[in-house]
N, C-alpha and C positions, 0 to 999 in steps of 0.2 A: 587411788586413781579417782579423779574427779568425774563428774557426770559428763562434762564436755570431752574429756579424754576417752571415756568409755564409749560415747557416741561416735567419736572419730574412729575408734578402733572397730566398732561394728560396721561403719560405713566402708572402711578399708577392707574388712573381711567380705562384705557383700560385693564390693567391686571386684576383688580377686576371684570370688566365686563366679561372678558373671563372666569375667574374662577366661577363667579356666574351663568353664562349661562351654563357652563359645569355641575355644580351641579344641576341646574334645569333640564337639559336634562337627567342626570343620574337618578334623582328622577322620572321623567316621564316614562323612560324606565323600571325602576325597578317596579314601581307600575303597569304598564301595563302587564309586563311579569309575575309578581307574581300572578296576577289574572287569567292568561290565561290557566294554566295547573294545574294538581294535584301536591301536595306538593313535592315529591322527584324530579320530572322532572323539575318543574319550577325553582328550585334553580340553577341547572346547566345551564339552558337556560338563566337565568338572569345574571349569571356571564359571560357567553359567549357574551351576548349582551352588557355588560358594558365595555368589554375590549377596544374597540376603543375610548371611552371617558376617560378611566382611564390611558391609555398608555402615552399620552402626558402631564399628570398632573404635574409630577416633573419638567419638563422643563418650563411649563407655570408658575409655582410658582417661579422659579428662574429667569424668564424673558428672557429666551433664544430665540432670534428672530428666529432661525432656527426651533425650536420646533413649534412656532406659524405657520410657513410656512407649515410644513408637517402635522400639526394638522388639517388644512383646508381639507385635504384628508380624515380625520377620520369622517367628517360630512356626507359623501356620503351614508354610509349604513343606517343611521337614516333618511336621507332625502328620500331615495328610499323606505324604509319601510313605512314612513309616507304617502307619495304620493300614494303608492300601496294600503294601507289599507283604506285610506280616500275614494278612488274611488271604491274599490272592496268589502269592508266588512262593511256593515252598523252597524253591532253589536259592532264594536270597533272604530267607527268613531271618537268619542270624544277623546279617548286616543291617537289615531293616529294623530289627529289634534294637540294635545298638543305636541307630539313628533316632528311633522313637524315644529311647531312654535318654539320650543326650539332648534331644530337643525339649523334653519335659524338664530335665535338670536345668537347662538354660533358662526356660520360662520361670521356673521357681526362683532361680538366682536373680533374675531381673526384677521380679515382683518383690523379693526380699529387699533388694536395694531401694526400691520405691517406698516400701513400708518404713524402712529405717530412716530414710531421708525425708519423710513426710513433714516433719515439724523441725525445720532448721532454726537454730537460735537467732533471735533478732527478726524473725519473720521473713527471712530471705529464702528463696527457693533456687538459688543459683548453684554453681558447681561446688562440689564438696571440697573442703580445704584440707582433706586428709591426704 
């Protein structure tokens, strides 16, 4: 395997990790919010809570490095929610811990992609060709 192929494989792995952890976070948030309120209210609340994880998805799928950079900011609401609920609300501690873990995993996956894609061959910083 050449260096270019190895780099392309690492980029692919990092992109799949970012997508997988985003899906994991979305599932954790959706399951926690759908159980927290009565039916009509929880659907709107779930959609609102999923916006930060859904917004960067098209750019992550395409491998746009800039999207990975700003998507790290989308982790903050989930991290804050997870920390707050784990400390202050024993009734939802398990769900909040899952959201906290998934948000940290998503952040690590996003930063991993940014590190792997830092030095693109030929000096370009465009989308990954993998």
